[in-house]
C-alpha positions, 0 to 999 in steps of 0.5 A: 562568542564562538560556540564550543566544539565538542568531541570524543574522549580519547579512546584506548580501543574503538569499534567503527560504529561509535563505542570505545573502551576507556579505562572505566569500561565501554561507552558510547561517543559523548559530546560533553568534552570540548576539544581544541584540536581537530584532525581533518581529512580531505579526499581526492577521488576519481569518478567511477561508474559502479554497478551497485550502491554496495560496490560504491559504498565499499569503494568509499570505505577505502578512503574512510578507513585511511582517514579514521586511522589518522583519527580524522573527525571531519572528512570532506569529499569533492564536487560532483562525486556524489553523482556516482549514486546514479549509475546503479539506478540506470539499467538501460543498455547504453549505460551498461556499456559505459559502466563496463568500459569504466570497469576496464580502465581500473588498474585492478581489472582482470585481462578479461575485464580490460578486453571487454571494457575496450569492446564496450567502449568502442560499441558505446561510441558507435551507439552514441552512449551519453551518461549526461543525457541518461542522468538528466532523464533519470533526474527528470523522472526519479529525482527523489529516488536519487536523493534517497540513495544519496542520503542512505549511502552517506548518512550510513557511512557517517554513522558507521565511522562516527565522523562528520562527513561533508558528502560530495555534491551531486545534482539533487532536489533541494530538500527545501523546495525540490528544485534540482541544484548542484547540492552537497550535504553534511551529515553528523556522526550519528547519520543526521542531516545537519545541512545542505549547500547549493552552488550559486555561480554555475559552471557551463556544465551545470547550467542545463542540469541544475538551477543556481542556489540562493544563499550561503549559510553556516552549518553548525556541526559538532566539530565547529561552524562550517561554511561550505563553498562549491566550485567557482563561488569561492572566487567572490570575496563577498562569499567568504566574508559573509560566512565569516560574519555568520561565525564560520570557523572552517571553509570547506571547498568542493570543486571539479575542474575540467581545465587546469586554468580553472583549478589554478583560479579556484586554488588561488581563490581558496587561499585568498578567502582563507587569508582574508578572513583568517579561517581554516580551509580545506579543498577537495578536488575530483580527478580523472575520467570525465563522463558527465561534462560537455567536453569530456576533458578529464578532471584535474586538481590537487586537494589541500588543507590550508591554514592562515599563513602565520600558522603554517610551517612555511608561511605559505598557507598550505599545511599539506597538498597532493603532489599529483593532479590525477591521483586518488588519495587521502590528506590529513592535517591537524587544526589548532583552534586556540592558535587561531583565536590567538591569531585573531587577537595578535595579528598585525592585520586584525581583520576579525576585530577592527573592521567597522561592520556598521559602516561597511555594511551600509556602504556595501548595501548602497553600492550593490543597490546602485550596481543593480540599476546600472546597465550591463557592461557586457551588452553591446552599446547602441551607437549611431553609425556615420553615413558614407559621406558624413564628416565627424563633428569636432567640439566647438572649441577645437577650431578656435585654439591656436596651433603651435609648431614644435619649434615655437614651444618653450624649452623647460629642460633638456636631458642628454644621455647615451643610449643604451646605458653602459649597465644594460648595453650588450657586449661588443663583438669579440669581447670576453663577456659571455651569457648563459641560458640555463634551461628549466629542469625537465624533472617533475617536482619533488614530492615529500611524504609527511608523517601522517601519510599525506603529501606536500610539495616543497616550496616552489614559485611554480608549484601552483602555476605550472600546467599539469601533465596531460591526463590519459583516460587509461591512466589511474594511479594505484595509491588507493587501489592498494588499500582496497 
């Protein structure tokens, strides 16, 4: 049986810190009323290099104010965006140049900031300033300080806005063993640390910065049982099934994709894991300029909120999705948990109630055990090379078989037909047949604005497969800047 989700009483007026006015007077948020519908918010965020933690917190408040205005109670941030707590802890000259250069990229920058930012960018390039190397050095000597700053920022914001906050991941020491991992934390509405999840399948950019996680576990929260997945972990079907069997009702996927192909794979994986297990899902992507990757390619992605296909208006699994690969924004949607439970009982694909767990568990355990003992197929096989004058040896039976010519073979049947068939033959020269070649339109995909202020694409087969436009490091949409 799924544990009940508890929520707040419907307020008439509220303060950000958790008190609200009800017809009976002021009272604190309570956890004694069960709710069946949840508004979730998904943040698409750009990587910035703030000068101070206060500046970073104020930047985060832009998103949280929009989300809570839509009555969101679960807010999800993207992978690696938590690294923005580190630049304020870097005081060296090269890091200062990178921060000033980043400040000059903002659309809200003054003419002087743009000019000084361009000069700082040029000087940083000449001095080979490397934020990745500076971050690695900081984590080597002051990893606990980074974790403390991360916890103070996001626990404080969760408590201030009274929401369950899936904080962005960062390279942080694991609270369980102190090992550096690509780690995301979940904070309750009172600021309490509810749980953490580390990335298990590391991207090449992660390998020299962190170690792989060990497992996936469901994190109980006041809004439901949450399964957290980072990056390419979502491409493995076993991960989603493992979390579903542990009681997860929600899959939250955090990702940072420097390649459009990786984004498309992760988006496809999210839809598959969500539909495989009939769960609600949300995907948050980091976008924009990339100072921490090896290649420096900009992050791309379109954040989205998903539900099983039967529960979406267009039967495509998408409730709402960003319309741009590089814009900052906030998406909100409502999840209906009674409808989800009804789907579990009435679906024509009853994956939640009829899968024989006893049999499949034993079979999978035996299969994976055998796979552990097999040689790695990626390793080159040891083959014996032939000598220069050596003739390959044929099988013993090959020389004893009688050789037949084509004319000696019996005719079983014969089919004669003209080729090509009339239906596919090209028109003769001078005929009246005409062919037209309609080019694909060059106009960008239309974007619809839904009632809650989010963006969703109209149905299109190419909506998730067409490559994004090239991302310029100087280009930043002002959708979120207008909210500051």
